[in-house]
N, C-alpha and C positions, 0 to 999 in steps of 0.2 A: 386528527391530523390534519393540516393545512394542506391542501394541495400544492406542490411546490413547483410543478413541470405545465399544468395547464393541457393535458392529453386528455383525450376522451374515455379514456380507461379509470376511474376513478380507483385510488388505492384504499385498500381496508383500513377502518378505524385501528388504534392501536391495539384495543383487546382482542377484535377481532383477528388481525395480525396473529398475536401470540397464539390465539385459539388455535387457529389454522396452523400453525407452526408445530405446536404439542401434537396435534392429529396425526400430522404427517409423522411427527418423530415415533411416536408409540407403534407407528406401523411398519416403518421405513428406517429410523435412524439407528445408529451404530450403539449397542448396549453392553457389548464384550469387549472394550478394550481393556487393558491391562489395570490403568488409571482407575477405571470405574469399577472396579471391585476394592472393598475396604476403602472409601473415599477419605480417609486423613486428609487435613491439610498437607501434611507431608510429601504424602504421595500425589495428590495433585498438584501443590506446586512443584515438584520435580518434573512432572508432566507438562507442566504450562511453559517452562523454561525452556524443557528439550523441543517444544512444539514451535518454538518462536521461530519463524522462517524457515522451517524444515516440515514435511511432508509425516503425516501419521505412521504411513507404512515405512518408513525410513527410522521413525523414532521407536517402534514398537522393539526391536531387538534389543535397542540402544537400553530402554528402558529396565526390562527386565534384566537383562545384566548388572544395571546398574545398581537397580533394587535388589537383587542378590547379596551383591558385596557391600552396599550401605542401606538396610532395612528401616533402618531408624534415622531421626535428625542428629542423635547424640556419635552415631556410629560413621555420618558423613563429618561430623566437625572434628573428629578426632584422625581422621585419616589424612595422610600427606596430600600437599597439590599435586605431585606426582602422581600418585595412587589414584586421585580424581582424575585427571587429563588422560590417563592410560584409559579409562573407561570411555573419555571424550573423543579420543582420537578419531578421526572420520566422520564424525557429526557436524564438524565445521562451527565455525563464529565460536571461536574457544573461550572468548571474553564471557560467553553465559556458564560455561564451567569453573571457571575462575571465582565468579560472583556468587555461584551455588555455595561453592565453599566458603566464601566470606561470610556468608548470610549463614549458613549454619554455624560456624563457629560465634557469630556475634549472638544468634537466639540462645545458644547453648552458655557461654559466656555472660552475656548480659542480661538476658530477654527470660530468664529462669527455665531454659531447656523448652520454649512452646515457640511456636510459629505467630506471630501478632493476629487479631482477630477485627481489627479497622482497616478501612481504606489507608488513611493517612498514616498508620505505622507500619504498613505494610510497603508503601511506597517510598519510607526511608532508606529500606533494606537496598545493598546493592543488586542491580539488574531485575527490580520489580517496577513495572511501570502501572499506570493506572488502568489498563486494561487488563494486566496479570494479575493486578492485586483482587479486581473484581472477577475475573474466573475465579482465584483461588478460594475466594470469600462463596459466591454462591454454586458452586459443585461440590465444595468439601461441607459447607454450611447451611447452604439454603438461604443463605441472605440476598437481600436485592442489593446487587450491585451491578451496574450495566456493562459492558466489554466492548471494545470496537477494535478487533485484529484485523487482520488483512481480509478474512474471509468474511468477516461482519461487514466492513465496508464495502467489499464488493456488491456483496448481498442488497445493501440500502440504496448503493449508488444503481444499481443496476432497477431496482423495484421503484425508487421515485425520480429516476430520470436527473440523477444530479450532472450538471452540467462543467464543472470545474472539477480540479483535481485534488482527491480527497486530502494529500499531504499539506493542502494549501490551507493558512492558518484557519480564517472565515469560515471554510468548507468542513476543516474537521470539528472545529466548535460545532456548526450545525447538525453534524453527523453523532454525534455527543447526545445533544440535545434528542434527535430523533431516537437514538438506542436506548436513550432513558427512557421515552415515552412510551416505546413498544416492551421494555421489560416488565413482564407481569408482577404481581405481589404474590403469588404462589406458583410452586413449581418451578423455580427459579434455576434452580440445579440443572433440570431438563429442558428447560428454554435454553440456558446457555450452551449447553450443549447442541442442542436442537439447532442453533442458527448457526454455529460453526461445523457442523454438519451439512447444512446447508449448502454452506457455500465450497465445503470441501469435496463433498459429491454429486451435487447437483449444477451447482452456481459457480462452477470452475471458472478458470481464467479463462481457458480455451475452449472449444466446442462444450458448452453446456447442454445439460439435459432438458431443457425447457418444456418440452413435452410431457417431462416427468414430475415436473415441479408444480407446489400446492399453490404457487402465486401466479401461475400462465397467465389468469384471466385478468389479472389486475397488475400484472409487473409492465410498468410504462416500457423498458427496453424491449422487453419479447414483443409485444404491441408495435413497437415502432423498429424494428428490427436493427436495433442499436447494441444487441449484446458484445458485438465486436469489440466496441467502441468504447462502451463502459466499463469499468471506471475509465474517466479521462487519466490518460499516462502521464506519468511525470514528464514534464520539458527535458526533452535529451542534451546530453552534453558529451563531448569526445572523451572517454577512456584512455587516458595515459597507460605506458606499457614499460615495466623496469624488468632489466634484463641483468642479471645473475648469473656468475657461475656457480657451481656447486664441487664441491670435492669431495669425492667417496675415497676416503682412505682406509687401507685396509693392512693390519701386519700380517707376519706368516701366520700367526694362529685364526686366520680368520676373524680377528676383533675389528669392528669398525669405530672410528674415532667421530665422535657426536658431540656437539655443543647445544645448549639449552639457550631457547629462545628469549628476549626482554618479558617482562611481566605484561607489557602493551603491545600492541601493534599484531601482525599477522603471525598465527602458531604462537602467541604468546604463552609462555611456560612451558612449551613442549620441547622433546630434545628432536632435531634436526641436524643435517648436516651443514658443516661451515660452509659459509658465502663468500666469495668476493665480490664487491658489490661495484666495480669499476667495468662496468659491462663494454665500453668503448675498446678496451683493452684486447691487444690481437692474441691468438693461441700461443704466438712465439713468447710473447711479455707475459701471458699467464703461467708459461712453462718455468719462465725464469723466475717468477716470484713463488712457484712450487718449489723451484730448488733451493731458494732463500730461506722458505720454509723450512725444507729439510734439513739445512745446514745449521739454523739455528735450534733446531730440536734433537740435531745427533742423529736424524733418521738416514736410512739409506733407500733412495729410491730404485727399485728394479724395472718398473714399466709406469707410463703415462699412457692414458688413451682418452681422447675427446670422443663423448659419446653425443645421441643425436638429441636436439634440441628438445625440452618439455615444456609444453604450455599449460597454463594453469589459469582462470578466470576468477578474480573474487569480485565482490558487489562494486569495488571504486577503482580496478584497475585491472590488468593484465602482468601476469609473470611469467617472464621466459626463463627457465632454467637451463644450461649448458653444464651438462656433467663433466666433469676429470675424474674417471676411474686413477688413484694412486695406488701400487702395491708395494709394500715396505719388507725389506728385509730384516729380520728379527722377530720375536715374539713379545716378551714382555717389554714395554719402553715408556720412558716418561715423555712429558710434551712442556713445551711454553704456551700460553694462549696465542690463540688465532685472533679473534676478535674481542678480547678482554671479556670472556663469557666464560660461565660453567663448562667445563667439557670432560668427557670420561671415553674411557675404550669399553664397547659393548660386544659381548659376545652374542651369538646367532638367536640363541634363547632368551637371552635378556630383550632384544628387539621386540620379542612378543608380549613383553611386560609393560616396556617403556610408552609414553604416549608419542607417538611419529604421526606427522601429519599425513592425510591419505595419499596427496600426491608422489613424498619422498617415500611411503611403502610401497606405490605402485613402481616406482623408480626404480628401488631395493630387489622386486620382485621381477622386475624384466628380465 
């Protein structure tokens, strides 16, 4: 491997790097993760989708519940989207769950009930990019396919002293070339797990445990005291804030009025509380809109109460939700659409089986 940074502590050659990493993995790596048992393409695929932008400790209980309900590709394919998203609720990035379901249906209905075994065919499926495809093939079938997820980017950028943002096109292209050169021809499954483990457990984003790293003698960032500044961060831009009113509408039976979010966007496909998006309205104007809504549905409002602001941050914007608790007289009642979306009354027991976004669950339980 050509030296990229001109530092005085030469990096290891590709084969020496992979050998050192595998030796570390044998003694210090993680070998008892749920998806490391019975490493089928299906089980590995589900784990890799869940692990996208989510830590292992968070994923494990979701993975175990998911696999208990959908143990096979076929069982996932025949499930409803609501059933799948109910198992995903709280894990975030819900497009992952929708794409998982779509891919299962494609595999069963169009690909003979099997997950493809080539990079090209895997990448043609919803939600599977080059790195995820490589992880599926290398871990489940020991096929040589490099990966470049966030952990691997961090390891390589620090190890080689990459001075540009890894999301920049030319930098990412170079990182793919390096990742490919470091990937061995044997024990590819272990190597793939090992380099992800190194990034997750030692070469972490903050406070990396460099003194325990097998590459402390050859890592540019450690030698030059740059682990805090590498990888180079993405150029920052201000994150906008979206403000909405959310309606907590209950009838005398204690049933809660819910609506289903559109397939795309935040909380896509999940059931949630109705929202009124005109956040600049005053409380008095919102109360008037609630009265108009009640008249249109022939509901009798017995009380309304504005609750404290609830804040939630997504990757690309802040969401500020002001809840309004609305109590209605009467039990079973019909309704007209609030936001032209599918809607329903849900009992307390049903709330445990419906896919609700974590912030909405938190709001309802507060």
